[in-house]
N, C-alpha and C positions, 0 to 999 in steps of 0.2 A: 433406504439409500442415504438419508440424512445422518442416521446413526453411524453408518460406515464412514461418511465424510468426516465426522467429528473425530472418530477414532484414528483415522489416517493422519489427520493434522495434529492431534494431540501427541501421538507417539509414532514418529515416522518409521523407525526401525529399532531393533533391539541393540543395546550396546554390545560391542565386542564382535560384531559380525564380520569385520575386516573388509567391508565394502568401501568403495571410493567415497570421498566426501560429496555431500549433496549440494555442491556449488553449481550454478548455471554453467560455468565454464567447463566443468567436468562432463555435464550432460551434453553440451554442444560438441565436445570432442568425440564422445561416443556416437552421437548422431552423424558426425562427419565420417567416421569410420564405417558406419552402417550404410550410409548413402553411397559411398564410393564402392563398396563391395556388392551392393544390390540396387542398381539405379531404378529398377521397377517398383521398389517398395518405398512409399512415402511415409515419413515419420507420423504425420497426422493420422493416416490410415492405420498404422500400427497402434497408435494411441487408442483409436476407436476399437480395434480388435481386443485390446487389453482392458476396456471398460471406461475409457475417458469420456465416452458419449453415451452414457447408460440411461439418461433420463428420457421420459416419453417425448418431450418436445424436441430434444436434440436428435433422437432417432428418427422422428418424423421428418426432420429437415434433411439430415445427411444420410438416412437409410440405415438398414441393419449393418452391424459391424462385420468386417471380413474375418476369416479364420486367423487364429494366431499362427504365425509362421514358426518353423523350428529355429532354434538358436543359430544365428549366422556364424560361420567359422572365423569371420574377421574380428569378433569380439571374444574376450576372455569370459569365463563363466561368471566372474564377479561383475564385469561390465554388463552382461546380459541380465543378470539378476537385478542389478540396480536400475537398469533402464525399464524393465518390466514393472518394477515397483513404482517408479516415478511416473510412468505413463498411465497409471490408474487415474480416475477422474480428479481427485482432489489432493493427491500427493504434491508436496511443495519442495522448492529448492531455494537456496539463498543466492540472490543476485549480487553483482559487484557493488551496487549502490547501497547495499544493506537492507533492501526490501526483500520480502519473502513472497514467492510467486507460485501459485498453483498451476501446473502445466496443462491440466485438462481443458479449462476454458481458453487458455492461451492458444493451444494447438487446434482447438475446434474453430476458433476465429480465423486462424491462418488457413485452415482447410477450406473454409468458405471462400476466402480470397483466391486460393488456388483454383477452386472449381469455377468461380466467376470468370477467371481468365481463360479457362479451357472451354467455356460455353456449356458447362454441365447443366442440364435442365433441373432446376430446383422444383420440388413439388409446389403446387399452388394451394393456398388455404383461403378460407373465408371466415373472418376478414383477412386480407393480405398481411403477412408479417415480413419483416426484413430478416433473412436467414442469419446475417452476421450478428445482429443483436440477440436473436433468439437463442443461438447456441452458446453465447458468451455470458450474457447478463440478464435478459428479461425473464426467461423461464425461472432461473434461480431466484431472482428478486421477487417476482410475483408470487412464487410458491412459498418463499420465506414469510412474507407478510400475510399470505392466505392462511398458513398454519398458525400464525400468531393472532388471528383475528379475535380470539377469545381473551386476549390480554396476557396469555401465558407464554413465556419463552422469549429469548432474545431474537432479534431479527437481523442484526448486523454486528460484525466484529466477533470476538475481540482480536487484538494483535497477539503476538507470541514471541518466544525467544528460542534460539538454538542453544544446544548444550555447549557448542564450541564453534565460533565463527570461522576458525581455521580448518576444522574438520567436522563440519555439521552433519550430525546423524539423527538426533532427536529434536523435534520441534514441539514445544509445549505452549498451549494457549494460556493467556494471562487472565482469563475471566470466564464467565458463563458462555458456553458455546452457542453459536447460531449456524444456520445453513450457509451464511456468507461471512466467514471470518475474513480478516484483512488479506490473507494470502489469496483467497478466492476472488476478492474484490480486485486485487492487483492483477491477477491472471486474467480476469474478465476485461478490465480496462485495456490491458496490453493486447489481449486477443482482438478487441475492437480496433485498436489503432494499427496493429500489424496486419490484421486481415484486410483493412481498408487500403493499407499501403501495398500489400501483395496484389490486390485486385487492380491497382493502378499501374504498378511497376514491378512485375514479378522478378524476383531474384532467388538464388538458392537459399533454402531455409537457414542453413548455418550462417551464411553471410548476413541474412536479415537479423538473426538473433545476436550475433557478435556486434553489429553496428548499434543496435538498439540498447543493449545492456552494457555498452562501454568496453567490450572485449576487443574492439577494433577501432573504427572511427568514432570520435565523440564530437560534441559541439565545439564551437570556437572558444567557449569558456572552459572547456575541459570536462564539462558535465555530460554524462550519458543521457540519451533521450529518455530513458526510463525514469529519470528523476523529474521529468516534466509530465509524467503520465496524467496527473490530476488536471493540470492546466489544459493539456491537449485533448483529453477525453471531454472536458467541459466545453471546449470549443466545438468539437465534433458532434457532441450529443448533449444539448442543454436539457434542463429539467422538463420542459414541455414535450420535447421529442421523446425523452426517456419515459415519461408518463404515458404518452400515446402508445409507445411500443410495448410497455408492460400491460396496458389494458387490452390490446389486441392479442397478446400472447395468452392472457388469461381466458379470452374468448375462445381461442383455439384449444387450449387445454380442457375447456368445458366439453368439447366434442370428442376428444381422444379417449378411447376406452380405458386406459390405465388411470386417467385423472378425472374422468367424468363424475364419479361419485364424490370426489373431493369438492366439487363446485356445484353440486346439484341443489343445494339450499342457499346459494349466493345469488341474490337478486341483482339486476342491472345497476342500480344505484350503489349498492355495496361494492360491486366489482370496480366501479369507477373510483370509489373512495379508497379502496385498497391500492389501486394503481397510483393514485395521487400521493398517498402516504409513503409508498415504496420509493417513488421517484424523488419526493421531497427529502426524505431522510437520507437516502443514498447520496444525493447531491450535497446536502449539508455536511455529511461526515467525510465523504471521499473526494469532493471537488472543491467546496468552499473552505473547508478547514485544512490546515497544513498537515503533512505527515510528521509525526513525532517519533523519534527513535527511543524506545524504552531503555531504562537503566541497564537491564540485563543484557542488552545487545551491545552497549558500548563498554561493558566490563566494569560496572561500578562496584566499589567496595560496599559493604553493608553500612547503613546509617549507625552512628554511634549514639547510644542513648535512646530516648523516646521522642519521636517527632511530635510537634505541637500542631494541631489542626487549625487551618484558616477558617474564618467565618465568611462564607460567600453570600452574595457577590462582593468582590473587592471594589474599592473606589479608585485605585491608582495603578499605574504601570511606570516602572523606572527603567530607563534604557542605559545600558552600560556597554563598554568595550572591554575585552579581557586584558588588553595591553600586552600581557604575556600569557599565552603565545602572541607574538606580534604580527605574525603572518596569518592571513585567512586560511582555513582548511578547505580543500576542494574535493575530498573523497571521504567515503565512509571510514576507511582505515585511518586517514590522517585526522579526521574530526574525532573519532573514538579515542585516538591517542591523545589528542588535546584535552578531551574530557577527563581521562584518567590522570593526566598530569595536573590539571587544575584541582581535581578532587584530592590528590595526594598533598598538594600545597596547602589547600584550605584545611585539611584535617591535621596534617603533620606539623606544618609551620605555623598556621594561624590558630590551631587548636579547636577548630569548629567541628560540629557533629558530621558535616557532610559538605559537598560542594555548595557554595552559597547561593547560586542563581536558581531561579525557578525553571528557566529554560535557557538554552544556549543555541545560538544561531550559527550554523555552518554555511559556507559558501558552496555546499554540495547540493542544495535544494532541500535540506532537512533541518528540522529543529531537533534538539537533543534534550531529553528529560533530565532536569536536575532535581530540585525538590518537587517539581510538578505542580499540578493544579491545587492540591489539597493541603500542603504542608508549609508552615512558616519557614522562610529562607533566611539567609544571612548575607544580604546584598546591599541594603540601604539602611544604615544604622538609625534606629529610632522609628523606622517605617516598615520594618519587615512584615509585620502582621497586617499592614494596611494596603499592600500592593504586591504585584508580581515583579520580580527582577528578571529582566531579559538581557542577556549579554551576547554581543556579537564577537565572534572569535577574530581577533586581530587588533592592531593599533590604528585607530582612525582619527589621529590627530591632524593629518594633512591629506589623507585620501578617504574615499568612501567605499563601502561595500558595493558590489556590482548591483545594478538595478533590480535583478531578480531576487537577490538576497534582501534588499531593502523591502521589496514588496511582500516577501514571505511573512514579515511581521506586520507591516502597515496594512496590507490588503487582505491578509488571511488570518493570522493569529489573533489580532485584536477584534475584528468583527466576529470571528468564531467564538471567542471568549464571551462576547456580549450575547450572542444568540443562544449559547448553551447555559447562560445564567451564572457564569463564573466571574464576570466583570460587569459592573454597573453600566447602564447605557450611556450615562453622562460622565464617564470616567475621566480622570485627569492624567495626562501623560507628561512626564518630566524626565530630564536627564539627571544622572547621578550627581553631577556638580551642583545642581540646584538644592540638594539636600544635605551637602556636607562639603568639607574642604578637599576637593579633588578636581582634576582636569577631566575626569571620566564623564562622558564617553568619547572624548577627543573633540577638537574644535570642528572638524569637518562633519562628523556624525551629529554633533549637537546642533549645528546649523540646519542639517537635513531634517531632524525630528521636529524642529521648530515650524516646519511646514505641514506637519501631520495633524489630523483631527484629534482634538482633545488636549493639545499641548498648551501649557500655561507656564 
């Protein structure tokens, strides 16, 4: 099962198939056509019929899958082929906010919400498990760390990149595969959040997806709710709750015939330790650390020359504003466009090897990888090897980034860098103007960072 998961995520389809793009919006439009033509068929049930709920725990909670129906006349052949491919357990799509989402855990969570509303009798287990967490995250998380208990193999991540964000067909992982790459983690968190919402206030599936992913209503700041998934998942399911649910899920897997042998030599204390590590590591990576858009997703040019490695942990962080672009970017597309523009300017006009910043902060809820964690940047002359350069997109001479965008660095990036050993625990935070003759990062932003921990 896990080998199939990794292959599906590594190569979503073959080039030149002529299939529609693997955008969330494309999938929702196909779902809409399917629902209108066959009201008795629910998309989550179709997903289970196609293998989206193929694991022992998921089958135990939701039951054996229904039979695959024939291709509906409302869909073209290409639409039906794409839908059947994407409703397999771990196939992924590109969401409007630039994140990649596995549909299997997403739709399994929504189905639990639908069944709760209808009063469907979930099976009982000893110890009791929450069906919503079981089909989205806890079985996958517990199994991943169970398989890695010998110290071999990755347990979480990596992220990946699409071949073309305008016509996404192939999604390639950026590192050693695990049973829970970023796309599955995103789908699981979204499945928890939307399953909980569906149970409280049921609405048509396509309306639910359009609203959450920003294809319809968005928040007052213009950000889709999906860009808040880490924050909202953390509020709904803290690390203690997650650890508890992983532990009881492992106890249930111990008695299910398909997984009994996998846990037969795992004692009670080791099982508790596995659940603790799984919840801790997942929370640190996907809740406490911010999402970072990799270079290949925003369309970076290659680095010119040979990058120079940083010696970690670093002792400093330098805050900048980009000044140009002068307006904050509020979407994946506009932030990606700003990144490409800055990289062209830094390479072509300034003659630098690459975009100068280590990371760039959009007002869309995401950080964008510049030089990244490991390579010397070109952001603060004389200090590039001593600290990370973090640039906010916009001119913040007289205004501030919105509070969520400020918190993305102050409350997430900096603590995450310390926890992961990339930044010294007693780091120094400074504005660019303190290190050279410049007004950067603007008067308003400079006053703001003066209130942050580590500022000197």
